[in-house]
C-alpha positions in Angstrom: -23.9 1.5 10.9 -21.9 1.1 14.1 -22.0 -2.6 14.1 -20.9 -2.8 10.4 -18.1 -0.4 11.2 -16.8 -2.6 14.1 -17.0 -5.7 11.9 -15.5 -4.2 8.7 -12.7 -2.3 10.3 -11.9 -5.1 12.7 -11.7 -2.6 15.6 -11.6 -5.3 18.2 -8.2 -6.4 16.8 -6.8 -3.1 15.6 -8.0 -0.6 18.1 -9.5 -1.9 21.3 -10.3 1.5 22.8 -12.2 2.5 19.7 -14.0 -0.8 19.8 -15.2 -0.1 23.3 -16.5 3.3 22.2 -18.4 1.7 19.4 -19.9 -0.9 21.7 -21.0 1.9 24.0 -22.7 3.6 21.0 -24.5 0.4 20.1 -25.9 0.2 23.7 -26.8 3.9 23.6 -28.6 3.4 20.3 -30.8 0.6 21.6 -31.5 2.5 24.8 -32.5 5.7 22.8 -34.6 3.6 20.4 -36.6 2.3 23.3 -36.9 5.7 25.0 -38.0 7.5 21.8 -41.3 5.5 22.0 -42.2 7.6 25.0 -41.5 11.1 23.5 -43.4 13.1 20.9 -42.7 12.6 17.2 -40.9 15.9 16.5 -38.5 15.4 19.3 -37.8 11.8 18.3 -37.0 12.9 14.7 -34.6 15.6 16.0 -32.8 13.2 18.3 -32.5 10.7 15.5 -31.1 13.3 13.2 -28.5 14.5 15.7 -27.5 11.0 16.7 -27.2 9.8 13.1 -24.9 12.7 12.4 -22.7 11.9 15.4 -22.7 8.2 14.5 -21.7 8.8 10.9 -18.9 11.1 12.0 -17.7 8.6 14.6 -17.7 5.9 12.0 -15.8 8.1 9.6 -13.2 8.9 12.4 -13.0 5.2 13.1 -12.1 4.6 9.5 -9.4 7.2 9.7 -7.9 5.8 12.9 -7.9 2.3 11.5 -6.3 3.5 8.3 -3.6 5.1 10.4 -3.2 1.7 12.2 -2.5 0.0 8.8 -5.9 -1.2 7.7 -5.8 -0.5 3.9 -9.4 -1.4 3.4 -10.3 1.6 5.5 -9.5 4.0 2.7 -12.5 3.1 0.6 -14.6 2.9 3.8 -13.6 6.5 4.6 -14.6 7.7 1.1 -17.9 5.8 1.3 -18.8 7.2 4.7 -17.8 10.7 3.6 -20.4 10.5 0.8 -22.9 9.1 3.2 -22.2 11.8 5.7 -22.9 14.5 3.1 -26.2 13.0 2.2 -27.2 12.3 5.8 -26.2 15.9 6.8 -28.5 17.2 4.1 -31.5 15.2 5.5 -30.6 16.0 9.1 -30.3 19.7 8.4 -33.8 19.6 6.7 -35.2 17.8 9.8 -33.7 20.2 12.2 -34.7 23.2 10.1 -31.2 24.5 9.3 -31.7 24.3 5.5 -34.8 24.2 3.3 -35.9 21.3 1.2 -35.1 21.3 -2.4 -34.4 18.6 -5.0 -30.7 18.2 -4.1 -31.1 18.2 -0.4 -34.2 16.0 -0.5 -32.4 13.3 -2.6 -29.0 13.9 -1.1 -29.4 11.0 1.3 -30.5 8.6 -1.4 -27.5 9.6 -3.5 -25.2 9.3 -0.5 -26.6 5.9 0.4 -26.3 4.7 -3.1 -22.7 5.8 -3.5 -21.9 4.5 0.0 -23.2 1.1 -1.1 -21.1 1.2 -4.2 -17.9 2.1 -2.4 -18.5 -0.2 0.5 -18.9 -3.0 -2.0 -15.6 -2.0 -3.5 -14.1 -1.9 0.0 -15.4 -5.3 0.8 -13.9 -6.7 -2.4 -10.6 -5.0 -1.6 -10.8 -6.4 1.9 -11.4 -9.9 0.6 -8.4 -9.6 -1.8 -6.2 -8.4 1.1 -7.3 -11.3 3.2 -6.7 -13.8 0.4 -3.2 -12.3 -0.1 -2.5 -12.6 3.6 -3.7 -16.2 3.6 -1.5 -17.0 0.6 1.5 -15.3 2.3 0.8 -17.3 5.5 0.6 -20.5 3.4 3.9 -19.8 1.7 5.5 -19.1 5.1 4.2 -22.4 6.4 5.6 -24.2 3.4 9.0 -22.4 3.9 9.0 -23.4 7.6 8.2 -27.0 6.6 11.0 -27.1 4.1 13.4 -25.6 6.5 12.4 -28.1 9.2 12.8 -31.0 6.6 16.2 -29.7 5.7 17.2 -29.5 9.3 15.9 -33.0 9.9 17.8 -34.4 6.9 20.9 -32.7 8.2 20.5 -34.3 11.6 19.8 -37.7 10.0 23.0 -37.4 8.0 25.0 -36.4 11.1 23.5 -39.2 13.1 24.1 -41.7 10.2 27.8 -40.5 10.0 28.1 -41.0 13.8 26.7 -44.5 13.6 28.9 -45.4 10.7 31.9 -44.1 12.6 31.0 -46.1 15.7 30.4 -49.2 13.6 33.8 -48.7 12.1 35.4 -48.5 15.5 33.5 -51.6 16.6 34.6 -53.4 13.5 38.2 -52.5 14.2 37.9 -53.6 17.8 36.4 -56.9 16.6 39.3 -57.4 14.2 41.7 -56.7 17.0 40.0 -59.2 19.2 40.1 -61.9 16.5 43.8 -61.3 15.9 44.5 -61.6 19.6 42.6 -64.9 19.8 
């Protein structure tokens, strides 16, 4: 989740501090995953439940921060992770013992993941469209810069041609004067 968040929200470019926090969480995740092999099952499940809640909330907050920084694709990301958070909280609360298991809470995670997938797909499509528009805009800017450079070059060529013609005329007049003197 954290790695996808970094990649999708482009935190390295938009929010360097946030990117460092997410990298720390990735390192922490791998460390905890290794350490959980040496603890009992019940404790491992509780740790995984708490950390997944924290990670989902941090990913959601990351989306909000990136949206505030101007990343429009983050809006669908936030919505998708809100749905995922609701489903994950239901499962986590069951694992921790805060709420009892029923049909809604037991399948809340599945519904949350499914809706998360749908909205993240929409967010990826939106992100792709945004990048295509930015690419098209950059291409148009390059074409405009080329056209402007060509116009400037043509203007310089005209000015230089006029200067050369002027000097040629002066030389022609001087040559005529020399011929009349001889």
